[in-house]
A tleap script that builds the chain and sets N, CA, C and O, in Angstrom:
source leaprc.protein.ff14SB
mol = sequence {
  NMET GLY ALA VAL ARG PHE ARG GLN LEU PRO
  HIE THR ALA ASP VAL ARG LEU ALA VAL TYR
  GLY GLN ASN GLU GLU GLU LEU MET ARG HIE
  LEU ALA LEU GLY ILE GLY HIE LEU VAL LEU
  GLY ARG THR PRO GLN GLY PRO PRO LYS SER
  SER HIE HIE PHE PRO LEU PRO GLN ASP ASP
  LEU ALA ALA ARG LEU VAL ARG VAL GLY ASN
  GLU VAL VAL PHE TRP LEU PHE ALA LYS GLY
  GLN VAL THR VAL ASP VAL ARG LEU GLU GLY
  GLN ASP ALA GLU LEU HIE LEU ARG PRO LEU
  SER PRO ARG SER THR PRO HIE PHE GLU ILE
  LYS ALA VAL THR PHE HIE ALA LEU ARG PRO
  GLN ALA ARG GLY LYS GLY GLY LEU ALA ALA
  VAL LEU THR LEU ASP CLEU
}
set mol.1.N position { -16.322 -4.224 2.539 }
set mol.1.CA position { -15.238 -3.341 2.169 }
set mol.1.C position { -15.284 -3.047 0.681 }
set mol.1.O position { -14.792 -1.995 0.275 }
set mol.2.N position { -15.837 -3.899 -0.148 }
set mol.2.CA position { -15.861 -3.655 -1.580 }
set mol.2.C position { -14.630 -4.210 -2.261 }
set mol.2.O position { -13.723 -4.722 -1.606 }
set mol.3.N position { -14.604 -4.109 -3.564 }
set mol.3.CA position { -13.492 -4.632 -4.361 }
set mol.3.C position { -12.235 -3.797 -4.166 }
set mol.3.O position { -12.302 -2.572 -4.057 }
set mol.4.N position { -11.109 -4.458 -4.124 }
set mol.4.CA position { -9.816 -3.773 -4.045 }
set mol.4.C position { -9.485 -3.291 -5.441 }
set mol.4.O position { -9.533 -4.069 -6.394 }
set mol.5.N position { -9.152 -2.024 -5.573 }
set mol.5.CA position { -8.955 -1.421 -6.883 }
set mol.5.C position { -7.513 -1.022 -7.086 }
set mol.5.O position { -7.049 -0.024 -6.535 }
set mol.6.N position { -6.797 -1.813 -7.890 }
set mol.6.CA position { -5.431 -1.530 -8.262 }
set mol.6.C position { -5.131 -2.331 -9.517 }
set mol.6.O position { -5.878 -3.246 -9.865 }
set mol.7.N position { -4.033 -1.990 -10.204 }
set mol.7.CA position { -3.565 -2.806 -11.322 }
set mol.7.C position { -2.078 -2.588 -11.501 }
set mol.7.O position { -1.555 -1.504 -11.243 }
set mol.8.N position { -1.402 -3.644 -11.948 }
set mol.8.CA position { 0.023 -3.572 -12.214 }
set mol.8.C position { 0.225 -3.010 -13.607 }
set mol.8.O position { -0.489 -3.370 -14.544 }
set mol.9.N position { 1.210 -2.117 -13.737 }
set mol.9.CA position { 1.523 -1.503 -15.023 }
set mol.9.C position { 2.907 -1.950 -15.471 }
set mol.9.O position { 3.767 -2.219 -14.632 }
set mol.10.N position { 3.137 -2.033 -16.778 }
set mol.10.CA position { 4.460 -2.455 -17.256 }
set mol.10.C position { 5.533 -1.417 -16.935 }
set mol.10.O position { 5.284 -0.212 -16.975 }
set mol.11.N position { 6.724 -1.904 -16.618 }
set mol.11.CA position { 7.871 -1.038 -16.350 }
set mol.11.C position { 9.115 -1.871 -16.617 }
set mol.11.O position { 9.122 -3.073 -16.351 }
set mol.12.N position { 10.155 -1.257 -17.132 }
set mol.12.CA position { 11.328 -2.022 -17.569 }
set mol.12.C position { 12.103 -2.674 -16.431 }
set mol.12.O position { 12.544 -3.812 -16.593 }
set mol.13.N position { 12.290 -2.024 -15.298 }
set mol.13.CA position { 13.127 -2.591 -14.245 }
set mol.13.C position { 12.413 -2.724 -12.904 }
set mol.13.O position { 12.796 -3.562 -12.087 }
set mol.14.N position { 11.415 -1.941 -12.668 }
set mol.14.CA position { 10.703 -1.955 -11.402 }
set mol.14.C position { 9.271 -2.395 -11.642 }
set mol.14.O position { 8.936 -2.868 -12.728 }
set mol.15.N position { 8.440 -2.244 -10.648 }
set mol.15.CA position { 7.020 -2.541 -10.781 }
set mol.15.C position { 6.260 -1.236 -10.593 }
set mol.15.O position { 6.535 -0.479 -9.662 }
set mol.16.N position { 5.311 -0.976 -11.472 }
set mol.16.CA position { 4.446 0.203 -11.346 }
set mol.16.C position { 3.076 -0.292 -10.887 }
set mol.16.O position { 2.570 -1.296 -11.388 }
set mol.17.N position { 2.492 0.411 -9.946 }
set mol.17.CA position { 1.209 0.027 -9.381 }
set mol.17.C position { 0.282 1.230 -9.399 }
set mol.17.O position { 0.581 2.261 -8.797 }
set mol.18.N position { -0.843 1.098 -10.089 }
set mol.18.CA position { -1.866 2.144 -10.093 }
set mol.18.C position { -2.882 1.791 -9.017 }
set mol.18.O position { -3.361 0.658 -8.959 }
set mol.19.N position { -3.214 2.756 -8.164 }
set mol.19.CA position { -4.201 2.536 -7.106 }
set mol.19.C position { -5.286 3.601 -7.199 }
set mol.19.O position { -5.053 4.720 -7.656 }
set mol.20.N position { -6.463 3.222 -6.756 }
set mol.20.CA position { -7.637 4.087 -6.853 }
set mol.20.C position { -8.414 4.025 -5.545 }
set mol.20.O position { -8.390 3.012 -4.846 }
set mol.21.N position { -9.101 5.116 -5.220 }
set mol.21.CA position { -9.946 5.129 -4.035 }
set mol.21.C position { -10.905 6.295 -4.069 }
set mol.21.O position { -10.655 7.300 -4.734 }
set mol.22.N position { -11.996 6.159 -3.357 }
set mol.22.CA position { -12.975 7.240 -3.267 }
set mol.22.C position { -12.495 8.359 -2.354 }
set mol.22.O position { -12.960 9.495 -2.455 }
set mol.23.N position { -11.549 8.031 -1.451 }
set mol.23.CA position { -10.981 9.026 -0.543 }
set mol.23.C position { -9.552 8.601 -0.216 }
set mol.23.O position { -9.093 7.554 -0.671 }
set mol.24.N position { -8.863 9.402 0.559 }
set mol.24.CA position { -7.455 9.125 0.842 }
set mol.24.C position { -7.275 7.820 1.612 }
set mol.24.O position { -6.356 7.055 1.317 }
set mol.25.N position { -8.129 7.555 2.581 }
set mol.25.CA position { -7.999 6.328 3.350 }
set mol.25.C position { -8.162 5.097 2.453 }
set mol.25.O position { -7.405 4.135 2.582 }
set mol.26.N position { -9.124 5.122 1.566 }
set mol.26.CA position { -9.325 4.000 0.651 }
set mol.26.C position { -8.144 3.860 -0.313 }
set mol.26.O position { -7.743 2.745 -0.649 }
set mol.27.N position { -7.596 4.978 -0.751 }
set mol.27.CA position { -6.420 4.950 -1.622 }
set mol.27.C position { -5.248 4.270 -0.912 }
set mol.27.O position { -4.558 3.440 -1.504 }
set mol.28.N position { -5.025 4.621 0.352 }
set mol.28.CA position { -3.942 4.007 1.140 }
set mol.28.C position { -4.199 2.518 1.344 }
set mol.28.O position { -3.280 1.707 1.233 }
set mol.29.N position { -5.440 2.159 1.641 }
set mol.29.CA position { -5.797 0.750 1.836 }
set mol.29.C position { -5.519 -0.051 0.566 }
set mol.29.O position { -4.965 -1.149 0.625 }
set mol.30.N position { -5.906 0.503 -0.577 }
set mol.30.CA position { -5.700 -0.209 -1.839 }
set mol.30.C position { -4.219 -0.298 -2.190 }
set mol.30.O position { -3.791 -1.271 -2.812 }
set mol.31.N position { -3.441 0.689 -1.806 }
set mol.31.CA position { -1.993 0.605 -1.979 }
set mol.31.C position { -1.436 -0.562 -1.168 }
set mol.31.O position { -0.690 -1.386 -1.697 }
set mol.32.N position { -1.790 -0.632 0.097 }
set mol.32.CA position { -1.286 -1.700 0.968 }
set mol.32.C position { -1.707 -3.075 0.470 }
set mol.32.O position { -0.887 -3.990 0.397 }
set mol.33.N position { -2.979 -3.222 0.129 }
set mol.33.CA position { -3.477 -4.520 -0.339 }
set mol.33.C position { -2.912 -4.863 -1.712 }
set mol.33.O position { -2.678 -6.035 -2.009 }
set mol.34.N position { -2.690 -3.851 -2.553 }
set mol.34.CA position { -2.084 -4.083 -3.861 }
set mol.34.C position { -0.659 -4.590 -3.740 }
set mol.34.O position { -0.260 -5.497 -4.470 }
set mol.35.N position { 0.115 -4.014 -2.823 }
set mol.35.CA position { 1.482 -4.483 -2.585 }
set mol.35.C position { 1.449 -5.940 -2.122 }
set mol.35.O position { 2.204 -6.774 -2.622 }
set mol.36.N position { 0.577 -6.237 -1.172 }
set mol.36.CA position { 0.453 -7.610 -0.686 }
set mol.36.C position { 0.085 -8.575 -1.797 }
set mol.36.O position { 0.653 -9.662 -1.897 }
set mol.37.N position { -0.863 -8.179 -2.633 }
set mol.37.CA position { -1.293 -9.043 -3.737 }
set mol.37.C position { -0.154 -9.282 -4.730 }
set mol.37.O position { 0.038 -10.406 -5.193 }
set mol.38.N position { 0.590 -8.245 -5.053 }
set mol.38.CA position { 1.693 -8.394 -6.005 }
set mol.38.C position { 2.737 -9.395 -5.523 }
set mol.38.O position { 3.171 -10.255 -6.289 }
set mol.39.N position { 3.141 -9.291 -4.270 }
set mol.39.CA position { 4.242 -10.133 -3.799 }
set mol.39.C position { 3.789 -11.509 -3.310 }
set mol.39.O position { 4.585 -12.448 -3.287 }
set mol.40.N position { 2.515 -11.638 -2.916 }
set mol.40.CA position { 2.034 -12.917 -2.396 }
set mol.40.C position { 1.161 -13.685 -3.384 }
set mol.40.O position { 0.907 -14.876 -3.205 }
set mol.41.N position { 0.701 -12.987 -4.436 }
set mol.41.CA position { -0.165 -13.645 -5.411 }
set mol.41.C position { -1.615 -13.705 -4.996 }
set mol.41.O position { -2.429 -14.326 -5.679 }
set mol.42.N position { -1.955 -13.073 -3.891 }
set mol.42.CA position { -3.351 -12.996 -3.421 }
set mol.42.C position { -3.497 -11.765 -2.537 }
set mol.42.O position { -2.525 -11.286 -1.953 }
set mol.43.N position { -4.700 -11.268 -2.447 }
set mol.43.CA position { -4.954 -10.085 -1.622 }
set mol.43.C position { -4.979 -10.487 -0.149 }
set mol.43.O position { -5.743 -11.378 0.223 }
set mol.44.N position { -4.167 -9.858 0.695 }
set mol.44.CA position { -4.161 -10.185 2.125 }
set mol.44.C position { -5.526 -9.904 2.754 }
set mol.44.O position { -6.158 -8.886 2.473 }
set mol.45.N position { -5.957 -10.813 3.596 }
set mol.45.CA position { -7.225 -10.621 4.287 }
set mol.45.C position { -7.212 -11.382 5.596 }
set mol.45.O position { -6.260 -12.098 5.907 }
set mol.46.N position { -8.267 -11.219 6.349 }
set mol.46.CA position { -8.382 -11.857 7.648 }
set mol.46.C position { -8.324 -10.825 8.756 }
set mol.46.O position { -7.952 -9.674 8.526 }
set mol.47.N position { -8.688 -11.235 9.944 }
set mol.47.CA position { -8.688 -10.290 11.067 }
set mol.47.C position { -7.270 -9.910 11.473 }
set mol.47.O position { -6.378 -10.758 11.484 }
set mol.48.N position { -7.061 -8.646 11.805 }
set mol.48.CA position { -5.722 -8.230 12.243 }
set mol.48.C position { -5.396 -8.816 13.610 }
set mol.48.O position { -6.281 -9.050 14.434 }
set mol.49.N position { -4.116 -9.044 13.830 }
set mol.49.CA position { -3.633 -9.532 15.129 }
set mol.49.C position { -2.907 -8.434 15.891 }
set mol.49.O position { -2.729 -8.528 17.105 }
set mol.50.N position { -2.483 -7.378 15.169 }
set mol.50.CA position { -1.788 -6.258 15.805 }
set mol.50.C position { -1.952 -5.029 14.916 }
set mol.50.O position { -2.519 -5.100 13.826 }
set mol.51.N position { -1.445 -3.909 15.406 }
set mol.51.CA position { -1.486 -2.683 14.600 }
set mol.51.C position { -0.217 -1.879 14.843 }
set mol.51.O position { 0.480 -2.051 15.843 }
set mol.52.N position { 0.053 -0.998 13.895 }
set mol.52.CA position { 1.219 -0.107 13.987 }
set mol.52.C position { 0.755 1.295 13.616 }
set mol.52.O position { 0.230 1.518 12.525 }
set mol.53.N position { 0.953 2.225 14.522 }
set mol.53.CA position { 0.518 3.611 14.386 }
set mol.53.C position { 1.735 4.478 14.096 }
set mol.53.O position { 2.769 4.316 14.744 }
set mol.54.N position { 1.633 5.413 13.120 }
set mol.54.CA position { 2.770 6.275 12.790 }
set mol.54.C position { 2.267 7.590 12.191 }
set mol.54.O position { 1.181 7.640 11.615 }
set mol.55.N position { 3.076 8.670 12.332 }
set mol.55.CA position { 2.676 9.978 11.793 }
set mol.55.C position { 2.878 10.027 10.283 }
set mol.55.O position { 3.725 9.329 9.727 }
set mol.56.N position { 2.081 10.865 9.639 }
set mol.56.CA position { 2.193 11.094 8.197 }
set mol.56.C position { 2.614 12.531 7.930 }
set mol.56.O position { 2.305 13.427 8.716 }
set mol.57.N position { 3.320 12.756 6.819 }
set mol.57.CA position { 3.647 14.135 6.431 }
set mol.57.C position { 2.357 14.925 6.179 }
set mol.57.O position { 1.371 14.372 5.692 }
set mol.58.N position { 2.372 16.184 6.506 }
set mol.58.CA position { 1.191 17.019 6.305 }
set mol.58.C position { 1.179 17.627 4.917 }
set mol.58.O position { 2.233 17.896 4.341 }
set mol.59.N position { -0.003 17.843 4.384 }
set mol.59.CA position { -0.230 18.612 3.152 }
set mol.59.C position { 0.524 18.107 1.923 }
set mol.59.O position { 0.830 18.901 1.033 }
set mol.60.N position { 0.833 16.812 1.847 }
set mol.60.CA position { 1.523 16.275 0.684 }
set mol.60.C position { 1.081 14.823 0.479 }
set mol.60.O position { 1.637 13.906 1.084 }
set mol.61.N position { 0.084 14.628 -0.373 }
set mol.61.CA position { -0.466 13.293 -0.600 }
set mol.61.C position { 0.595 12.337 -1.133 }
set mol.61.O position { 0.619 11.170 -0.742 }
set mol.62.N position { 1.470 12.805 -2.015 }
set mol.62.CA position { 2.528 11.941 -2.554 }
set mol.62.C position { 3.422 11.425 -1.421 }
set mol.62.O position { 3.737 10.236 -1.374 }
set mol.63.N position { 3.825 12.301 -0.524 }
set mol.63.CA position { 4.681 11.901 0.593 }
set mol.63.C position { 3.955 10.936 1.527 }
set mol.63.O position { 4.569 10.009 2.056 }
set mol.64.N position { 2.655 11.144 1.735 }
set mol.64.CA position { 1.887 10.227 2.586 }
set mol.64.C position { 1.769 8.852 1.938 }
set mol.64.O position { 1.864 7.837 2.628 }
set mol.65.N position { 1.563 8.803 0.620 }
set mol.65.CA position { 1.499 7.520 -0.084 }
set mol.65.C position { 2.822 6.763 0.033 }
set mol.65.O position { 2.835 5.567 0.323 }
set mol.66.N position { 3.921 7.460 -0.193 }
set mol.66.CA position { 5.237 6.827 -0.103 }
set mol.66.C position { 5.489 6.333 1.320 }
set mol.66.O position { 6.004 5.230 1.507 }
set mol.67.N position { 5.137 7.124 2.313 }
set mol.67.CA position { 5.349 6.724 3.720 }
set mol.67.C position { 4.541 5.478 4.049 }
set mol.67.O position { 5.075 4.531 4.626 }
set mol.68.N position { 3.261 5.464 3.690 }
set mol.68.CA position { 2.427 4.295 3.969 }
set mol.68.C position { 2.969 3.076 3.212 }
set mol.68.O position { 3.100 1.995 3.786 }
set mol.69.N position { 3.280 3.250 1.936 }
set mol.69.CA position { 3.805 2.134 1.154 }
set mol.69.C position { 5.082 1.562 1.737 }
set mol.69.O position { 5.252 0.344 1.788 }
set mol.70.N position { 5.981 2.427 2.177 }
set mol.70.CA position { 7.241 1.947 2.744 }
set mol.70.C position { 7.043 1.287 4.108 }
set mol.70.O position { 7.786 0.367 4.454 }
set mol.71.N position { 6.071 1.730 4.880 }
set mol.71.CA position { 5.742 1.046 6.139 }
set mol.71.C position { 5.208 -0.357 5.845 }
set mol.71.O position { 5.579 -1.317 6.521 }
set mol.72.N position { 4.346 -0.478 4.845 }
set mol.72.CA position { 3.798 -1.781 4.452 }
set mol.72.C position { 4.938 -2.714 4.039 }
set mol.72.O position { 4.976 -3.873 4.450 }
set mol.73.N position { 5.866 -2.204 3.224 }
set mol.73.CA position { 7.002 -2.997 2.758 }
set mol.73.C position { 7.890 -3.412 3.935 }
set mol.73.O position { 8.300 -4.569 4.026 }
set mol.74.N position { 8.185 -2.470 4.835 }
set mol.74.CA position { 9.018 -2.787 6.001 }
set mol.74.C position { 8.393 -3.889 6.842 }
set mol.74.O position { 9.062 -4.866 7.180 }
set mol.75.N position { 7.120 -3.742 7.181 }
set mol.75.CA position { 6.469 -4.728 8.039 }
set mol.75.C position { 6.372 -6.090 7.356 }
set mol.75.O position { 6.450 -7.120 8.025 }
set mol.76.N position { 6.205 -6.107 6.053 }
set mol.76.CA position { 6.111 -7.378 5.335 }
set mol.76.C position { 7.461 -8.096 5.283 }
set mol.76.O position { 7.563 -9.269 5.644 }
set mol.77.N position { 8.497 -7.381 4.829 }
set mol.77.CA position { 9.777 -8.044 4.587 }
set mol.77.C position { 10.698 -8.099 5.805 }
set mol.77.O position { 11.488 -9.035 5.924 }
set mol.78.N position { 10.619 -7.134 6.702 }
set mol.78.CA position { 11.499 -7.133 7.879 }
set mol.78.C position { 10.865 -7.818 9.084 }
set mol.78.O position { 11.566 -8.393 9.917 }
set mol.79.N position { 9.538 -7.755 9.176 }
set mol.79.CA position { 8.858 -8.268 10.370 }
set mol.79.C position { 7.945 -9.463 10.102 }
set mol.79.O position { 7.427 -10.065 11.042 }
set mol.80.N position { 7.740 -9.812 8.825 }
set mol.80.CA position { 6.875 -10.948 8.506 }
set mol.80.C position { 5.413 -10.702 8.827 }
set mol.80.O position { 4.674 -11.635 9.140 }
set mol.81.N position { 4.990 -9.434 8.748 }
set mol.81.CA position { 3.610 -9.046 9.045 }
set mol.81.C position { 2.976 -8.461 7.789 }
set mol.81.O position { 3.528 -7.538 7.189 }
set mol.82.N position { 1.837 -8.981 7.391 }
set mol.82.CA position { 1.156 -8.497 6.203 }
set mol.82.C position { 0.053 -7.519 6.620 }
set mol.82.O position { -0.647 -7.741 7.608 }
set mol.83.N position { -0.088 -6.445 5.859 }
set mol.83.CA position { -1.105 -5.435 6.146 }
set mol.83.C position { -2.439 -5.876 5.557 }
set mol.83.O position { -2.535 -6.179 4.367 }
set mol.84.N position { -3.472 -5.910 6.407 }
set mol.84.CA position { -4.813 -6.292 5.951 }
set mol.84.C position { -5.765 -5.099 5.914 }
set mol.84.O position { -6.872 -5.205 5.386 }
set mol.85.N position { -5.343 -3.967 6.470 }
set mol.85.CA position { -6.168 -2.765 6.433 }
set mol.85.C position { -5.307 -1.559 6.798 }
set mol.85.O position { -4.275 -1.689 7.457 }
set mol.86.N position { -5.748 -0.399 6.361 }
set mol.86.CA position { -5.101 0.871 6.710 }
set mol.86.C position { -6.195 1.826 7.150 }
set mol.86.O position { -7.231 1.939 6.495 }
set mol.87.N position { -5.967 2.506 8.248 }
set mol.87.CA position { -6.893 3.530 8.756 }
set mol.87.C position { -6.132 4.833 8.928 }
set mol.87.O position { -4.977 4.842 9.355 }
set mol.88.N position { -6.788 5.925 8.595 }
set mol.88.CA position { -6.210 7.249 8.819 }
set mol.88.C position { -6.936 7.896 9.983 }
set mol.88.O position { -8.160 7.833 10.093 }
set mol.89.N position { -6.144 8.523 10.852 }
set mol.89.CA position { -6.683 9.209 12.029 }
set mol.89.C position { -6.017 10.572 12.117 }
set mol.89.O position { -4.912 10.688 12.649 }
set mol.90.N position { -6.670 11.597 11.606 }
set mol.90.CA position { -6.057 12.927 11.592 }
set mol.90.C position { -4.831 12.930 10.705 }
set mol.90.O position { -4.921 12.626 9.516 }
set mol.91.N position { -3.668 13.274 11.281 }
set mol.91.CA position { -2.405 13.300 10.532 }
set mol.91.C position { -1.605 12.010 10.706 }
set mol.91.O position { -0.419 11.971 10.377 }
set mol.92.N position { -2.239 10.957 11.219 }
set mol.92.CA position { -1.552 9.700 11.471 }
set mol.92.C position { -2.200 8.565 10.683 }
set mol.92.O position { -3.331 8.677 10.212 }
set mol.93.N position { -1.459 7.482 10.553 }
set mol.93.CA position { -1.975 6.275 9.900 }
set mol.93.C position { -1.782 5.100 10.844 }
set mol.93.O position { -0.930 5.121 11.732 }
set mol.94.N position { -2.588 4.085 10.629 }
set mol.94.CA position { -2.483 2.858 11.405 }
set mol.94.C position { -2.611 1.671 10.453 }
set mol.94.O position { -3.605 1.532 9.740 }
set mol.95.N position { -1.584 0.818 10.457 }
set mol.95.CA position { -1.637 -0.420 9.695 }
set mol.95.C position { -2.225 -1.494 10.591 }
set mol.95.O position { -1.837 -1.621 11.753 }
set mol.96.N position { -3.154 -2.263 10.061 }
set mol.96.CA position { -3.682 -3.424 10.765 }
set mol.96.C position { -2.977 -4.629 10.156 }
set mol.96.O position { -3.045 -4.860 8.949 }
set mol.97.N position { -2.302 -5.392 11.006 }
set mol.97.CA position { -1.360 -6.419 10.570 }
set mol.97.C position { -1.746 -7.805 11.064 }
set mol.97.O position { -2.433 -7.963 12.073 }
set mol.98.N position { -1.286 -8.795 10.324 }
set mol.98.CA position { -1.368 -10.177 10.785 }
set mol.98.C position { -0.102 -10.891 10.334 }
set mol.98.O position { 0.485 -10.521 9.317 }
set mol.99.N position { 0.328 -11.908 11.074 }
set mol.99.CA position { 1.551 -12.617 10.699 }
set mol.99.C position { 1.417 -13.257 9.317 }
set mol.99.O position { 0.354 -13.748 8.936 }
set mol.100.N position { 2.504 -13.236 8.597 }
set mol.100.CA position { 2.561 -13.886 7.296 }
set mol.100.C position { 2.510 -15.390 7.534 }
set mol.100.O position { 3.276 -15.932 8.330 }
set mol.101.N position { 1.616 -16.040 6.848 }
set mol.101.CA position { 1.454 -17.487 6.995 }
set mol.101.C position { 2.722 -18.205 6.532 }
set mol.101.O position { 3.358 -17.764 5.575 }
set mol.102.N position { 3.103 -19.311 7.197 }
set mol.102.CA position { 4.301 -20.050 6.784 }
set mol.102.C position { 4.224 -20.551 5.336 }
set mol.102.O position { 5.257 -20.772 4.704 }
set mol.103.N position { 3.035 -20.727 4.821 }
set mol.103.CA position { 2.901 -21.196 3.435 }
set mol.103.C position { 2.830 -20.049 2.430 }
set mol.103.O position { 2.700 -20.288 1.229 }
set mol.104.N position { 2.913 -18.808 2.909 }
set mol.104.CA position { 2.906 -17.628 2.040 }
set mol.104.C position { 4.333 -17.133 1.840 }
set mol.104.O position { 4.904 -16.484 2.716 }
set mol.105.N position { 4.889 -17.441 0.705 }
set mol.105.CA position { 6.245 -17.012 0.377 }
set mol.105.C position { 6.175 -15.905 -0.667 }
set mol.105.O position { 5.586 -16.104 -1.730 }
set mol.106.N position { 6.759 -14.750 -0.392 }
set mol.106.CA position { 6.744 -13.679 -1.395 }
set mol.106.C position { 7.407 -14.121 -2.705 }
set mol.106.O position { 8.429 -14.806 -2.691 }
set mol.107.N position { 6.820 -13.724 -3.824 }
set mol.107.CA position { 7.346 -14.055 -5.147 }
set mol.107.C position { 8.585 -13.220 -5.477 }
set mol.107.O position { 9.441 -13.658 -6.247 }
set mol.108.N position { 8.682 -12.032 -4.903 }
set mol.108.CA position { 9.828 -11.154 -5.089 }
set mol.108.C position { 9.833 -10.165 -3.940 }
set mol.108.O position { 8.857 -10.064 -3.196 }
set mol.109.N position { 10.943 -9.426 -3.792 }
set mol.109.CA position { 11.058 -8.468 -2.694 }
set mol.109.C position { 11.034 -7.043 -3.225 }
set mol.109.O position { 11.667 -6.727 -4.233 }
set mol.110.N position { 10.306 -6.208 -2.541 }
set mol.110.CA position { 10.269 -4.776 -2.847 }
set mol.110.C position { 11.233 -4.091 -1.889 }
set mol.110.O position { 11.152 -4.281 -0.675 }
set mol.111.N position { 12.149 -3.290 -2.439 }
set mol.111.CA position { 13.089 -2.538 -1.600 }
set mol.111.C position { 12.430 -1.284 -1.045 }
set mol.111.O position { 12.596 -0.950 0.128 }
set mol.112.N position { 11.670 -0.583 -1.909 }
set mol.112.CA position { 11.092 0.688 -1.477 }
set mol.112.C position { 9.985 1.133 -2.431 }
set mol.112.O position { 9.959 0.762 -3.604 }
set mol.113.N position { 9.089 1.926 -1.899 }
set mol.113.CA position { 8.107 2.662 -2.700 }
set mol.113.C position { 8.740 4.023 -2.940 }
set mol.113.O position { 9.211 4.658 -1.997 }
set mol.114.N position { 8.760 4.484 -4.194 }
set mol.114.CA position { 9.518 5.683 -4.541 }
set mol.114.C position { 8.625 6.848 -4.966 }
set mol.114.O position { 7.423 6.689 -5.178 }
set mol.115.N position { 9.238 8.009 -5.081 }
set mol.115.CA position { 8.563 9.203 -5.582 }
set mol.115.C position { 8.632 9.300 -7.107 }
set mol.115.O position { 8.054 10.218 -7.689 }
set mol.116.N position { 9.325 8.373 -7.758 }
set mol.116.CA position { 9.547 8.450 -9.203 }
set mol.116.C position { 8.225 8.583 -9.974 }
set mol.116.O position { 7.382 7.688 -9.926 }
set mol.117.N position { 8.055 9.691 -10.675 }
set mol.117.CA position { 6.878 9.980 -11.512 }
set mol.117.C position { 5.563 9.882 -10.748 }
set mol.117.O position { 4.522 9.611 -11.346 }
set mol.118.N position { 5.597 10.096 -9.449 }
set mol.118.CA position { 4.388 10.008 -8.621 }
set mol.118.C position { 3.631 11.329 -8.658 }
set mol.118.O position { 4.133 12.353 -8.196 }
set mol.119.N position { 2.433 11.301 -9.204 }
set mol.119.CA position { 1.576 12.482 -9.267 }
set mol.119.C position { 0.146 12.073 -8.945 }
set mol.119.O position { -0.650 11.846 -9.857 }
set mol.120.N position { -0.196 11.974 -7.650 }
set mol.120.CA position { -1.578 11.619 -7.307 }
set mol.120.C position { -2.531 12.668 -7.879 }
set mol.120.O position { -2.187 13.846 -7.981 }
set mol.121.N position { -3.721 12.226 -8.247 }
set mol.121.CA position { -4.660 13.175 -8.828 }
set mol.121.C position { -6.095 12.828 -8.485 }
set mol.121.O position { -6.430 11.684 -8.176 }
set mol.122.N position { -6.928 13.847 -8.551 }
set mol.122.CA position { -8.360 13.650 -8.352 }
set mol.122.C position { -8.946 13.046 -9.624 }
set mol.122.O position { -8.529 13.365 -10.737 }
set mol.123.N position { -9.912 12.175 -9.428 }
set mol.123.CA position { -10.633 11.573 -10.556 }
set mol.123.C position { -12.073 12.051 -10.501 }
set mol.123.O position { -12.501 12.652 -9.516 }
set mol.124.N position { -12.800 11.784 -11.544 }
set mol.124.CA position { -14.215 12.150 -11.562 }
set mol.124.C position { -14.961 11.517 -10.407 }
set mol.124.O position { -14.533 10.496 -9.869 }
set mol.125.N position { -16.057 12.108 -10.032 }
set mol.125.CA position { -16.926 11.624 -8.945 }
set mol.125.C position { -16.217 11.610 -7.591 }
set mol.125.O position { -16.569 10.814 -6.720 }
set mol.126.N position { -15.223 12.480 -7.404 }
set mol.126.CA position { -14.596 12.640 -6.093 }
set mol.126.C position { -13.547 11.620 -5.743 }
set mol.126.O position { -13.071 11.625 -4.608 }
set mol.127.N position { -13.159 10.749 -6.639 }
set mol.127.CA position { -12.157 9.736 -6.333 }
set mol.127.C position { -10.737 10.244 -6.484 }
set mol.127.O position { -10.508 11.361 -6.948 }
set mol.128.N position { -9.799 9.422 -6.093 }
set mol.128.CA position { -8.373 9.710 -6.196 }
set mol.128.C position { -7.676 8.563 -6.924 }
set mol.128.O position { -8.145 7.425 -6.911 }
set mol.129.N position { -6.556 8.878 -7.554 }
set mol.129.CA position { -5.752 7.856 -8.227 }
set mol.129.C position { -4.282 8.238 -8.098 }
set mol.129.O position { -3.932 9.412 -7.980 }
set mol.130.N position { -3.438 7.221 -8.124 }
set mol.130.CA position { -1.989 7.442 -8.099 }
set mol.130.C position { -1.309 6.254 -8.751 }
set mol.130.O position { -1.783 5.121 -8.668 }
set mol.131.N position { -0.189 6.533 -9.402 }
set mol.131.CA position { 0.651 5.476 -9.973 }
set mol.131.C position { 1.981 5.555 -9.245 }
set mol.131.O position { 2.664 6.579 -9.279 }
set mol.132.N position { 2.343 4.449 -8.578 }
set mol.132.CA position { 3.567 4.409 -7.776 }
set mol.132.C position { 4.570 3.435 -8.389 }
set mol.132.O position { 4.193 2.420 -8.973 }
set mol.133.N position { 5.842 3.761 -8.245 }
set mol.133.CA position { 6.911 2.886 -8.696 }
set mol.133.C position { 7.484 2.173 -7.470 }
set mol.133.O position { 7.863 2.805 -6.483 }
set mol.134.N position { 7.538 0.842 -7.557 }
set mol.134.CA position { 8.074 0.018 -6.493 }
set mol.134.C position { 9.447 -0.463 -6.920 }
set mol.134.O position { 9.578 -1.163 -7.924 }
set mol.135.N position { 10.469 -0.094 -6.168 }
set mol.135.CA position { 11.852 -0.438 -6.487 }
set mol.135.C position { 12.117 -1.871 -6.048 }
set mol.135.O position { 11.944 -2.214 -4.879 }
set mol.136.N position { 12.539 -2.703 -6.997 }
set mol.136.CA position { 12.816 -4.114 -6.695 }
set mol.136.C position { 14.281 -4.351 -6.394 }
set mol.136.O position { 14.680 -5.483 -6.120 }
savepdb mol mol.pdb
quit
C-alpha cells in the first residue's frame, strides 16, 4: 500500500489535517487512516472484518472528503469500528472496518469533519492534497 501521507497542522481550537494522494481514492484512504492515527496514536491496520457502503456527492471533491471523513468518525466513535481502508466504486465509497481493540482508547474525540477553509487542490505529478479541519 505504501506510506500513509498526512500531517497534523497547528490550529487554535480544532485539529487541522493535511492529506495527500496520487488519486481521489488514495486521498480518501489517507484521510481515514490519518484520523485513526490522530485519535489512536497509531495508524489503523489489519484485515477488515466488515465493510460499510454509502453514496458520495457528485462533482464536489470537498463534499466527498467531508462525507468520507464524517463516516470514519461516526463508525469509530459511535460503533467502535476503525477504518483500515477506503475504496471508491463509481459514485460510492466503501469503508473497510475492524473492531476497535479493547486496549485502543482514543486520545480525544472528533465531533465532525468540517468544510472550514477546505480547498482540495491538484498537486504536481497528478497528485491531490487537502487540508481539513476536525471539530473537537
